[in-house]
C-alpha positions in Angstrom: 66.1 16.6 -47.2 69.5 17.1 -44.8 71.4 14.5 -43.1 74.2 15.2 -41.0 76.9 14.6 -43.9 77.2 18.8 -43.9 79.3 20.4 -47.0 80.3 24.0 -47.0 77.0 26.2 -47.7 74.0 24.0 -45.8 72.7 23.8 -42.7 74.6 22.5 -40.6 73.3 24.5 -36.4 70.1 25.5 -35.6 69.3 27.0 -32.6 66.4 29.0 -30.7 66.3 31.9 -28.4 63.5 31.8 -25.9 63.0 34.1 -22.9 61.7 30.8 -21.3 64.3 27.4 -22.1 62.2 25.6 -19.0 59.2 26.3 -20.4 60.3 26.2 -24.1 62.4 22.6 -22.9 58.7 21.0 -21.7 56.9 21.9 -24.9 59.6 21.1 -27.2 60.0 17.5 -24.8 57.0 17.1 -25.8 56.7 17.4 -29.5 59.6 15.3 -30.3 61.1 13.9 -27.7 64.0 16.4 -26.6 65.9 16.0 -23.5 67.8 20.0 -22.6 71.5 19.5 -21.7 73.3 22.5 -20.8 76.7 22.8 -21.8 78.0 24.4 -19.0 78.4 27.6 -16.6 81.0 28.9 -18.8 78.7 28.6 -21.9 76.1 31.5 -20.5 73.6 29.3 -20.4 73.7 27.6 -23.8 72.9 24.1 -24.3 71.2 21.3 -26.1 68.8 19.8 -27.7 68.8 16.0 -27.4 66.7 13.1 -29.0 68.0 10.7 -28.0 71.4 11.3 -27.0 72.4 12.6 -29.7 72.1 17.2 -30.8 69.1 18.2 -32.6 69.2 21.4 -32.6 70.8 24.4 -30.1 69.2 27.3 -27.5 69.3 29.8 -25.0 67.2 31.9 -22.5 67.6 35.8 -24.0 65.7 38.9 -22.8 64.0 41.2 -24.6 66.2 43.8 -26.0 68.4 40.8 -28.0 65.0 40.6 -29.9 61.4 38.3 -30.7 61.9 34.5 -29.7 63.6 32.7 -32.8 64.8 29.2 -35.0 68.0 31.0 -35.9 69.2 28.6 -38.9 72.8 28.7 -39.6 75.0 27.2 -42.8 78.8 25.8 -43.2 81.3 27.8 -43.7 85.0 26.8 -43.6 85.4 30.6 -42.7 83.4 32.4 -41.0 85.0 35.7 -41.4 85.6 35.2 -44.7 81.4 34.5 -45.4 80.3 37.4 -43.0 82.9 39.4 -45.5 81.3 38.7 -48.5 77.9 39.1 -46.9 78.6 42.6 -46.4 80.0 43.4 -49.8 76.8 41.3 -51.1 75.0 43.7 -49.8 74.0 42.0 -46.2 75.0 42.7 -42.5 77.0 41.7 -39.7 74.6 42.1 -36.3 76.9 39.9 -34.6 80.3 39.3 -36.5 82.3 36.3 -36.0 84.0 35.6 -32.7 85.3 32.1 -31.3 82.6 30.0 -29.3 85.1 28.1 -27.1 87.2 25.6 -29.1 83.5 24.1 -30.7 84.1 26.4 -33.7 83.9 30.3 -34.8 80.0 31.6 -35.2 78.5 34.9 -36.5 74.7 35.5 -36.9 74.0 38.2 -40.9 71.0 39.0 -43.0 70.6 38.8 -46.2 70.1 41.8 -48.4 66.2 41.7 -47.7 66.9 41.6 -43.5 66.6 37.8 -43.6 68.7 36.5 -40.3 70.8 33.4 -40.4 73.9 32.4 -39.0 77.2 30.8 -40.1 79.0 28.0 -38.3 82.8 26.9 -39.0 82.7 23.6 -37.2 85.7 22.5 -34.0 84.9 20.0 -32.1 81.4 20.8 -32.6 81.0 19.9 -36.5 77.4 20.2 -36.5 74.1 18.3 -35.6 74.3 15.2 -34.3 71.0 14.3 -36.2 69.1 15.2 -39.3 65.8 14.3 -41.7 64.5 11.6 -38.7 61.4 12.1 -36.7 61.6 15.0 -33.9 64.9 16.6 -35.3 65.2 19.3 -38.6 64.6 17.9 -42.3 64.6 21.3 -44.1 64.7 25.0 -44.4 62.3 27.3 -46.1 63.7 31.8 -46.6 60.4 34.0 -47.3 61.7 36.8 -48.5 60.6 39.8 -50.8 62.9 39.1 -53.8 63.4 35.9 -55.0 66.4 36.0 -58.2 68.3 39.2 -54.9 68.7 36.0 -52.5 69.8 33.3 -54.8 72.4 35.9 -56.0 73.1 37.1 -52.8 73.8 33.4 -51.7 75.2 32.2 -53.9 77.9 35.2 -54.5 78.2 33.9 -49.8 77.4 30.6 -49.6 78.5 29.0 -53.2 74.4 27.7 -53.2 73.0 26.9 -56.4 69.3 26.9 -56.4 67.1 24.9 -59.9 63.3 25.0 -60.1 60.9 22.3 -59.1 57.9 21.8 -60.5 54.7 22.4 -58.2 51.2 22.3 -57.5 50.1 25.1 -59.1 53.0 26.6 -60.3 57.3 26.3 -59.5 59.1 25.7 -56.4 62.6 27.8 -56.2 64.8 24.8 -54.6 68.5 25.4 -53.2 71.1 23.2 -52.8 74.9 23.6 -51.6 77.2 24.1 -54.8 77.9 20.6 -57.0 75.9 18.6 -55.3 72.2 19.5 -57.7 69.0 17.4 -56.3 71.0 15.1 -53.4 71.9 17.8 -51.9 68.3 19.8 -51.8 67.8 20.8 -48.4 65.6 24.0 -48.3 63.5 26.4 -50.7 63.0 30.2 -51.0 59.6 31.6 -51.3 58.2 34.4 -52.6 57.0 36.3 -48.6 53.2 36.9 -50.5 52.8 33.6 -51.2 53.3 32.1 -47.2 50.2 30.1 -47.6 49.0 31.8 -43.4 48.9 35.3 -45.3 50.6 37.0 -42.3 54.2 36.9 -42.8 55.6 40.3 -44.6 59.3 40.4 -42.9 61.8 37.7 -44.5 63.1 35.2 -42.6 63.9 31.3 -42.6 61.5 28.9 -41.3 62.4 25.7 -40.2 60.6 22.4 -41.3 61.0 19.0 -38.2 60.4 16.0 -39.5 57.4 14.0 -37.7 55.8 10.6 -37.6 52.2 12.3 -37.2 51.6 15.9 -38.1 48.2 17.1 -36.5 49.0 14.0 -33.8 51.7 16.7 -33.1 49.6 19.9 -33.8 47.5 18.5 -31.2 50.2 18.3 -28.7 52.1 21.5 -29.5 48.2 23.2 -29.0 47.5 20.8 -26.2 51.5 22.7 -24.7 50.5 26.0 -25.9 51.4 26.6 -29.0 49.4 28.2 -32.1 48.8 26.6 -34.8 49.7 29.5 -38.0 48.9 27.0 -40.9 47.1 23.2 -40.1 48.1 20.0 -42.2 47.9 19.9 -44.6 48.7 17.8 -47.4 51.2 18.7 -50.2 50.6 15.7 -53.6 54.7 14.3 -53.2 55.9 16.2 -50.4 53.9 15.0 -47.7 51.3 16.6 -44.9 52.6 20.3 -43.3 51.8 22.1 -40.7 52.9 25.4 -38.9 53.2 27.0 -35.9 54.4 28.6 -33.0 55.6 27.4 -29.8 54.7 28.9 -26.4 56.9 32.2 -26.8 56.0 33.1 -30.6 59.1 31.5 -32.2 57.8 30.2 -35.6 58.9 26.6 -37.2 56.7 23.7 -39.0 56.8 19.5 -38.8 55.8 17.4 -42.0 55.2 14.0 -42.4 57.5 13.2 -45.7 55.6 11.5 -48.7 58.5 9.5 -48.2 58.2 8.5 -44.9 54.2 7.0 -45.6 52.6 4.1 -46.2 
């Protein structure tokens, strides 16, 4: 699972683009206990979702012509420009080229070889998320893709990610970790989009998972607050109890009570 000991190639930031930041704040406060703090007038409406005073995510209100409501997972890089160039050379795209975010860091938005959107974050004053792995924070990410070997090679070239097959009920699961970190560095997985348990996804995308204390209670709260259930609470042996949701505006995410936290 994720921690805040970020290394190159691991997720170190996540943010939400939504048509209604106030409504989204109300929703995620009910689910995770988050508050929203503006980054200031110079940030163009961007701000930070905070859990007990620690930054758990970023977010901002986005016009409809800039894409559907969504969560974007960003990965740590020491050089956003070099990483973006490597992505282009490996067959990816650069919808938003590297740019400085004041003194906070340098960011870019890219696409992989199958079209999944992801971000880069080169730390400056802001090193990354201040909480991960705790209830109410990011703990895992999954890439749903049309070509597992192809994107595995892409992310290995661009971000140094390593993959490994892990036994899983009914088969195996492709886990991902930063170069040289082995099992201890695993932060996510890669899944063929045809194996998406919701049965409705066809477009590649990164899915964030947030740790929760009670999956069923979180799902009930999400529904009460206008969210939708894409996959109901499901037990996965040795993993935990997971559910797949959208917020009231359609941004996709998952929640999990990890097996390691259960007694």
